C-alpha positions in Angstrom: -64.0 3.5 -7.6 -65.1 0.2 -5.3 -68.5 -1.5 -4.8 -69.0 0.4 -2.2 -68.2 3.0 -3.5 -71.0 6.4 -3.8 -69.8 9.8 -5.5 -70.5 13.2 -3.4 -72.2 15.5 -5.5 -72.3 19.3 -4.4 -74.8 22.0 -6.1 -74.1 25.8 -4.7 -77.4 27.6 -5.4 -77.7 32.4 -4.8 -80.6 31.6 -2.8 -83.1 28.7 -1.3 -86.0 29.1 0.6 -85.9 24.9 1.0 -85.3 23.1 4.0 -82.1 22.1 3.6 -82.9 17.7 3.7 -85.5 18.4 1.3 -83.0 20.1 -0.7 -82.0 17.4 -3.3 -85.0 16.4 -3.7 -85.1 18.5 -6.5 -81.3 17.7 -8.1 -81.9 13.8 -8.0 -83.9 13.3 -11.1 -81.5 14.5 -12.9 -78.6 12.4 -10.9 -79.9 8.7 -11.7 -76.9 6.7 -13.3 -76.9 3.7 -11.7 -75.1 4.1 -7.7 -75.3 5.7 -5.1 -75.5 9.9 -4.8 -75.3 11.9 -2.2 -76.4 15.3 -3.6 -75.5 17.8 -1.1 -77.6 21.7 -1.5 -75.9 25.0 -0.2 -76.6 27.9 -0.8 -74.0 31.0 -1.8 -74.2 32.2 1.5 -73.9 29.7 3.9 -70.2 28.4 1.7 -69.1 31.9 2.7 -69.3 31.1 6.4 -67.6 27.9 6.0 -68.8 24.0 5.7 -66.0 21.7 5.7 -67.4 20.2 4.3 -67.8 22.3 1.3 -63.9 23.0 1.7 -63.2 19.7 1.5 -64.9 19.3 -2.3 -63.9 22.5 -3.3 -60.2 21.6 -3.1 -60.4 17.7 -4.1 -63.4 17.4 -5.9 -64.1 17.1 -9.9 -66.1 19.9 -11.7 -68.1 18.2 -13.7 -70.6 21.1 -14.5 -69.9 24.9 -13.8 -71.8 27.7 -14.8 -70.5 31.1 -13.0 -67.6 30.4 -10.8 -68.4 33.6 -8.0 -65.6 35.2 -6.6 -66.2 34.0 -3.6 -65.0 30.8 -4.5 -62.0 31.5 -7.5 -59.2 31.1 -4.9 -60.2 27.3 -5.1 -58.2 25.3 -7.6 -60.5 24.1 -10.7 -59.8 20.7 -11.3 -59.0 19.7 -15.4 -59.8 15.9 -14.8 -62.0 15.1 -18.7 -64.4 12.6 -18.7 
């Protein structure tokens, strides 16, 4: 990580009635970790439709928490990185 680094956090929810830009506000308080964070909240339906940022995160990112893995995400690699 460099001085200008930040953390991108991807959250996939079942559904959400909030506007896309308002969604991260609900989660921001959980990620006050001392470095800049960008939070992206997508619904399962949006992910199924294909979003390049999400696809990259699922392939290259590190899973820090998962409740369940929806069947449509089962093809992506899981990180074995421990903190």
